[in-house]
Each structure stands twice: as C-alpha cells, then as structure tokens.
N, C-alpha and C positions, 0 to 999 in steps of 0.2 A: 462644416459647422453650419446646424442646420437652424432653421429660425427660431426654435423654440428655446434652446441653448442663447441663443443673441438676444432675443425678448428678456428671459429671465436675466442673464447675465447685467444687462442696461438696466434692468430694475434695482439689481442688487447693486449696483456701481451708484446709480442717483442716488437711492438710499443711502449709502456709505457716506459719498459726497457730503448730503445735507448732514450728517452726523457729523464729521470730522469739521464743517462749519460752524456748525453752532456748538461744539468744544473748543474751538480755537474764537470764538468770539466769548463765550464763559471766561476761557484763558486769560482774555484781554482786558474785559472788564476787571477781574479779580486783580490781574496784575495793577492797574491804576487804580485801583480801591486799599489796595495792600499797605499798611505801613512802611515808609522808608522813602527816600527820596534819591532815584540810581544818579543824578546830578552831584551829590555830595561830596563823590569822592573824586569831583574836577573842578570844585570850588573852593578854593581859601577864602579864610577871614579879611584876608588882605584885599581881597577881590572890592571891587563899587558893586553897589547893588544892581546897578547897568548891566555891569559883567556877566555878574552870575543872571541876570534872567538873558544875555546872549546865550550863555550856556544852554539853557532852557529852551531856549528858540532854536538852537541848532538840533536838538533832540527830537521837536515838535512836541514838547510838553506842556506847552505856553497856553496851548488853545484847550479847550472845556473837552469833556469826555468825550461827548457825542461826537464832537468835530474829527477827534482822533481818530473814532471810531470807524466815521464813514472815510478818512483818507485810508485806513487801514484795508477796507474794503476793496475801493478802488485801485489801491495797489496791489492787492492780492489779485484782482483778477486778470493783472499785466504780468503777475508772476514776479512782482519785486516786494522783497520781503524784509529791506528797507535794509540800514545800516547800523553794523553793529557798535554799541556804544564803546566798548572795550577794543577790539580790532580796529575800528573806523573804516572796517572795509565791508563792502554789501554783504549780507548775509549767506546768501546764496555762497559766493565766494568761500568764505568761511569756513560753509559746512561740506563745501565740493573738498577740504583737505583735508578733511577728519571721516567724512565717507567709506572711503575708498577701505581704508584700513578696516574699519566695522564689516564692512561687503567681507572682506577675504575672512577675514577672522569667524564671522558667524557662520558662512558658508563652508570652514572648515569645523566647525564645531557642529552643524547641519547634518553633514556628512558622517560624523563620527558617531553621533546619536542616534542616526537611522541603521546605520551599520552594527553597533554594539548592539542597540534594541535588539533588530532581527537575529540576531547572531544568538545573544542569550535567549530570547524567547524560543527558539529552536531547539539549541541546546536543553534549553529546561523542558519543552513538553515532551521530546525525546523518552525523559527521563522521569515522566511525571509518577510523583508520589513517592521519589525518590529521597535522600537526605539534601544531595545536590539541589534537588529542584526545591525544594522548602528554604533552602538555605539561599537560593538567589531570591525568593518572593520577599523573604524578611529584610534580607538585604537591601534591597532594589527600596522599599518601602519604608526602611531606615534612612539612606539615601535621599530620599525624594523630600521626608520631613525637616532634612536640615535647611535652614538657610543659606544660600549660594555666599553669603560674605563669611558664618563660620568655618563650609569647607576651606574656602581662599586663605582663611586666617591659618587653620590648622597644617593645610599642606606646606604655608610659608614658614611656619614655625617648626615643621619637621624637616623638609627638604632643602630650605634655603637657610634656616639660622641651626637646627642642628647637627644634619647630614653636610649641607653645603654643596649640596648636589648641583641646585638650580641657582640662577638669578630671582630673588625676591619681586623685582619691579622694571618697568623699562621695555622697551622693544630691543635694545641691541646695546653691545658693550662700548666703553668711552673710546677705547682702541679699535673700533668695531674696522672703521677705513683701511686700517694694516692688515687685515686678514687677507685670502685669498679668496676667488669666487665662491669657492665650496666650503672655505672659512667663514664667510659670511653667511652663507645659507644656517650652519651650523649654528652660529649666533644667534640667529634670529628663530631658530627653532628650539634652542634653549632656553630662552626667553618666554616663547610659548607654551612649553609644555604645562606649567603648572595653571595657568590662566584657561588651556584649554579644559582641561581636567576639570578644574572650577566650573567653567560654563557649560561643560558636558553630561555632567554626571546627574543633575537633576531631569534633563530631557533624555538619556539615556533610562531611566527609571519609569517615566513618563512613556517613552514607546514600548520599553518590554511591557510594561502590565496592561496596555493596550493589545497588542499584541498576541501575546500571552493567553488572555482569555478570548482574542478571537480565531487564534490557533485551536484553542481546546474544545470551543464550539463548533467550530468547523469540522474537526477531527472526528467528533460525536455526533455527524450529521450522515442522514441516511446513506445519500450519495456515496461516501465515502467506505461505508462498509457494502455498498453495492461493488465498489472496485475492487476492494479486496477480496470479495467471494469471485470475481473474476479474474484473480490469479495476478491482478495487476501490485507490481512493486510497490513498498512503500516509499522509494525514493521518488517515483515517477510520481507516486500519488500527493507526496509533500510539493516537487517540484511545479507540476503541471496543474494543479487542483487546490492542493491547501491553503498554497500563499496566496495565489491570484483570488481568490475566494476570500482571504483575512484581511488583507493588507486594503482593500477599498476603505473599511470606515478611519482607516488611519489616515488617510490624506486630507481631512479635516484639521486634524491634531496638528499634521505637520505643515500646514499652511498659517495657523494660529501661531505656532512655535517658529517658523523661520521669520513672520514676518515680527515677532516680538524682538529676536534675533536682531534681523538687519536693522530694526528701530535704534539700535543702541544696547550691547548688555551693560548695562550701566554698572552696576556694582563690582560685576569683576574687571571693568577698565579703571572703575577709580582703586579698589586693593592692589590693582599690580601697575597703578601707574601709566597705562596704555591711550595713545594717541587716539581716541576713537569717538563717536558719538555720544555713547554714554558721559564720558568723562567732559566732555563740551559742553554737555546740557547741566551736568551739577555746575561747572565752572559760571556758565551763564547766569542759572540761579542764585548762586552764591554773589556774582557782580551786579544782579540785577539789571542784568540786561535783555533789557523786554523784548527788541527785536527778535534778537538771537534764542531767545526761550521759546518765542511764536514759532520761529523758523524749524528749531530741532522737532518741536512736537508737529509742525506742518508736515516734516519730512516722515519722520516715524507713523503718523497715521496715514500717509500717500503706500509708502512702505507694506503696512499691516493691510491696506484695503489691495494691494495689488496682490500680493501672495495668496490671501483669502479667494482673489479670483481665480488666480491658477490653480488654486486647488480644487474649487469646483469645477473649472473647465475640464480636469484630470478625472475628479469623479464622475461628472456625467458622460464623459468618452468611456471609462471604464463599466457603468452600470446605467445603464438606461433606467433602471428605479429610481436613481437619485433627480433625475430628470424633472420627473412628475412632481415630487417632493420640492424642487427648486421653484418650478413654475407657479404653483399653492402656495 
C-alpha cells in the first residue's frame, strides 16, 4: 500500500471518528434531556427517598449532565462503555453476546445479495430488451420500494401461517437439543430462511440495479466493440473485460450495505425474534438503558466506518483513478 492511499485513508478515518464522536455526544445529551427516568422501574413507592437516591447514584445519574458527559468521554477513551442498567453487566460484554449472530447473519445476507444481484444483472443484460429483462427490472423496483417489515410480515403470513412451511420466529426449536448434529443444522436453516429472504431482497434489488446499469454502459463502450471486431468470444469479453470494469463502482455501495447489515438488521431481527444487535438496540431503547443504547450506536458506527474503509482500499487497488478522487 503506497503513501497516497495511507494518507487518504488516514484523513477519512480521522473525519469518520470525529463524526462518530459528535453523533455519540448528541445522542448522550438527547437521552439525558428526553422525558422519562430510567431508574423508575427499579424504584418502588415503598422505598425511602434516600434509597431512591442511592439507585440514581449507582447509575451515575445524580450528577449534572456536564459532569456525566465528562465522565462519559473519559471512559470512552479507555474503551469503557459503562454498565448496562438492564443486564447489570459491562456493555461490551452484553454486546459481545449478540454481535456474533448479527455478524454471521449479515454476512450470509451480504453474500446472497451480491451473488444474486450479479447473477440477475448478467442474466438480464444478456437478454436486453426482452420480456424477462423488463420483468426483472420492474420486479426489482417493486421489491426495493417495499419496506422490509412489509416483506417480513407477508412472508410470515404466507409461509408460516398459511402454508406452515417455516417457523415464524426464533433461532431454533424448543426440542433443538434432541436433534442430531445435521438435524440441528437443518433446524437453524429452517428458522433463518424467511429472515434471510426478508433482509436480502432489498439489497438484491439495489445490487441488481447498479450492476445492470454498469454492465449496460460497459457493453456499449468502444473497447468492447473493438474486442468483438477482433473475434473475441462473448463469454471471454464478459468474464475478462465487462465484469471487472462494471463491478468497481459497486464496491462503495457494497461497503455501505455491509456496514449497515453488520451494525444490526434491526427490523428483521425484531420481526423474527432473532438474538442480534438490532433487537438488542430496540430493547435498550424501550428500557431506557442509556449505556447500552450508546454502546450499540458506537459499535454500529465503528462497523460502518471499517466497512467503508475496506471498500475504499479495494476500490483504490482496483482503479488508480479512485485514488485521485480520495486524495482530492
């Protein structure tokens, strides 16, 4: 990696960290001044005022907001995100229990999105102008326009309630432990099919649209016409020239999509009751668990920054022109 790439990535990293810190600071202040008191669910009317104050002290909410913010910055600089009000454990430990599922779930969805998006784009461009090409374009647009919660509810209604083919929620069955090894794998798969479809459909439509347009533009480029005039086969043109020149602009989109997926497939995890970061964040918000809310936001921001940095590195390696854009 040359100095220009390192310099550019360093600038982007510093900018991203500043933006993340500003976002966390805004969230910190917003939570402190929003209506409601997170200690109320731990306080009974039978408790004396002194005991109620002790509860607030244990959460660090008895100090002025400015002092709380200073403590928050100091702890953040050491990697301490505080103690979860709900779980009474360090926030990092709580997130560590939920992040692995989201990472695996998101990566599976990401692979499906990229693979099917590329397949449909290639299949469609080879039949440009045909009824199947027009159908795929219109269908992908319709899928993209549908909110993921609508897709999830429709899938549950059709395949779980009406046809009874797949479970409607959870990660495994109640009698999961009684299954054989392959039976357990099949049980996990049956529970993940509908969530993966729900999470992946919108991304497939996005990747298809970008790839389809890029492939169309590349197919009409002069160098492709020259290759055809020299007798190069269509298969070789697609494999060695069209795909490599069309996939570059998709890398930035892929970086953003992967970051969003890794930070928590919130709606999908809530609909299907999956133990991931999205569901954890929702429960933290509903429970007014300030440290856990900020911790989930912090981890999500870090994952988005890292995925975008990786995308920038890949783009710069594939196309030197991108490097000039990054530096400027």
